[in-house]
C-alpha distance (Angstrom), angle and dihedral (degrees) to the residues before:
residue distance angle dihedral
X1 . . .
X2 3.78 . .
X3 3.80 90.4 .
X4 3.80 91.1 60.8
X5 3.80 91.2 50.8
X6 3.80 91.4 45.9
X7 3.78 91.3 49.4
X8 3.81 91.6 51.2
X9 3.81 92.4 47.3
X10 3.78 90.4 47.1
X11 3.78 92.1 52.9
X12 3.81 94.2 47.1
X13 3.82 92.9 54.0
X14 3.79 91.5 51.0
X15 3.80 92.2 43.5
X16 3.83 87.9 69.4
X17 3.82 91.7 63.2
X18 3.80 116.3 97.6
X19 3.80 97.5 -130.0
X20 3.80 94.2 -175.4
X21 3.82 94.7 48.3
X22 3.82 114.8 148.3
X23 3.80 110.7 -85.6
X24 3.80 121.5 -112.6
X25 3.78 93.8 -127.4
X26 3.77 123.1 176.3
X27 3.80 99.2 38.1
X28 3.78 112.8 142.3
X29 3.79 116.5 -127.7
X30 3.80 94.2 -96.2
X31 3.82 93.2 52.1
X32 3.81 91.2 45.4
X33 3.80 89.8 49.7
X34 3.81 89.7 51.7
X35 3.83 91.4 49.2
X36 3.81 91.8 49.4
X37 3.80 91.7 46.0
X38 3.81 92.8 50.2
X39 3.81 93.0 44.4
X40 3.80 94.4 48.2
X41 3.80 93.3 47.5
X42 3.81 90.2 50.5
X43 3.81 101.1 38.1
X44 3.84 105.8 18.8
X45 3.81 88.6 -146.8
X46 3.81 93.9 173.3
X47 3.83 85.1 76.4
X48 3.83 105.0 14.8
X49 3.79 98.5 45.6
X50 3.81 89.7 -136.1
X51 3.78 92.7 134.2
X52 3.77 131.8 169.3
X53 3.82 105.0 -118.4
X54 3.81 91.5 -171.0
X55 3.82 88.6 71.1
X56 3.82 95.7 54.0
X57 3.79 132.6 71.5
X58 3.79 119.0 -119.6
X59 3.81 88.6 -112.3
X60 3.83 94.0 51.7
X61 3.78 111.5 149.8
X62 3.79 134.2 -170.5
X63 3.76 127.2 -164.0
X64 3.76 138.8 168.9
X65 3.79 130.1 160.5
X66 3.83 92.2 -78.2
X67 3.81 104.8 38.7
X68 3.78 145.7 19.9
X69 3.82 122.9 -161.8
X70 3.80 132.9 176.8
X71 3.80 121.5 -154.0
X72 3.79 129.0 35.2
X73 3.81 93.7 -111.7
X74 3.81 93.5 53.5
X75 3.81 89.4 46.1
X76 3.81 92.6 50.6
X77 3.80 94.4 46.3
X78 3.82 90.8 49.1
X79 3.81 91.8 49.9
X80 3.80 91.5 47.9
X81 3.82 90.9 53.8
X82 3.80 94.2 45.1
X83 3.80 99.3 52.5
X84 3.80 125.7 61.7
X85 3.79 102.0 -118.9
X86 3.80 95.1 -149.9
X87 3.82 94.6 58.3
X88 3.81 111.4 17.6
X89 3.79 118.5 107.8
X90 3.79 136.0 -175.2
X91 3.80 107.4 -163.8
X92 3.80 110.8 -174.6
X93 3.78 113.0 -138.3
X94 3.80 97.2 174.9
X95 3.79 137.8 -10.4
X96 3.78 117.3 -173.6
X97 3.78 147.7 140.3
X98 3.80 106.5 -92.3
X99 3.84 101.6 172.9
X100 3.78 139.7 -8.2
X101 3.82 108.3 -47.7
X102 3.81 90.8 -5.8
X103 3.79 129.0 116.8
X104 3.79 119.3 -175.3
X105 3.79 122.7 -159.0
X106 3.78 120.0 -163.6
X107 3.81 109.6 -164.6
X108 3.78 142.0 162.7
X109 3.80 116.2 -120.8
X110 3.80 119.5 -159.3
X111 3.80 141.4 151.0
X112 3.78 130.2 57.9
X113 3.77 134.0 -40.1
X114 3.79 121.8 -147.9
X115 3.80 94.6 -118.8
X116 3.76 132.0 110.1
X117 3.78 131.9 18.0
X118 3.79 126.7 -40.2
X119 3.78 100.8 34.3
X120 3.76 101.0 -52.4
X121 3.76 144.9 -49.9
X122 3.79 125.1 -74.9
X123 3.80 113.1 -128.7
X124 3.75 120.0 -143.8
X125 3.81 104.9 -131.6
X126 3.79 110.8 -91.2
X127 3.79 136.7 169.7
X128 3.80 119.3 -108.6
X129 3.80 128.1 -164.2
X130 3.79 113.6 -149.9
X131 3.79 119.4 -172.4
X132 3.80 118.4 -157.3
X133 3.78 120.7 -168.4
X134 3.79 120.8 -154.8
X135 3.77 129.5 -156.1
X136 3.79 111.5 -107.4
X137 3.81 90.9 -143.0
X138 3.82 102.3 51.9
X139 3.82 104.6 12.0
X140 3.83 94.1 -122.9
């Protein structure tokens, strides 16, 4: 089926990422915000899963009301499976430091998610606020 092909393609793209890449420790919040902004605009990892592991601590965790994931690789693989890779978009509106050790990303989500019958559900574009917290000791 198409889902099997999509799943294989999804895995192969993420298999090229060096998940244990050396961490970019010691970045201040502004430099980390810039790195996240640049990476998201280039790779749209909130929907593609093509994250930058060097920007995330080994104990990175993500949670929302529906899901909780620990580890950047598990997060990225889950995102890749959830979003239809031919239509999903993550358009960054703003990425900035909003408080001590806090980076806020405002982004537009659109495309399809791989949920429901008939090959997924089309999302009407909507704006998402994602809050990232960094460790005051290492900047990750």
